[in-house]
C-alpha angles and dihedrals in degrees: 000000000000119000093244090058094059113106115230114221137172109227113200124166117258119246120236096213130002144063133301116204105202134177095036113160104253092237090056101051096095092042089055089050090051098047091048092048091235092147086080095042113128101199128074113302121182118193129184129172137182092029117161112260129183091208100043109019091233128018145169132228133198123195114196118190119217095001128117114183125234122228095261090053091048089051089053090051091050092053092052100031110022091171093058124123123206118215116192114208126196122172089352090301128115104244098173138004121190140159116240116246126212104240122234090229133031121197125188093344104095131043120232109247091215106098090204094055114119089236090065093049104038136037096265128135113247119242125194136177113215103230098174118029095179099053091022112238122168127195116212113235092218109038097017092225116149117240112200128202091264092055100045118124124171131232 
């Protein structure tokens, strides 16, 4: 068999229980790890970036053993990686597969970029309306300033 006929594959061990976050834009993989506090995670964590993808060109994937994400964590993922797919694994079987969805509303997830906003000066939960899901723009409930994808920082 000629070398060019060989199929290239990434072989990574399956997880028994946990979540696979697939179809992450390659540039967002480490941001997803950071916002989910996975740098401190004590169970098996498999990370790959710049993988070939028919849908995306290049993608990233994160496999997290023994972790099932809560809705606020899934909302964080959707704000950073709106193309991501969550795959729930139990006993080595795929139980559920779903695309993340950017929520219409985000509460206590994102910081307001306006330094004068009350949420940055008092102990008040942030509240944002998502006014553009495609280009990701959030309007602060309190100061009405628009936070764009490039300015987002998480609480």
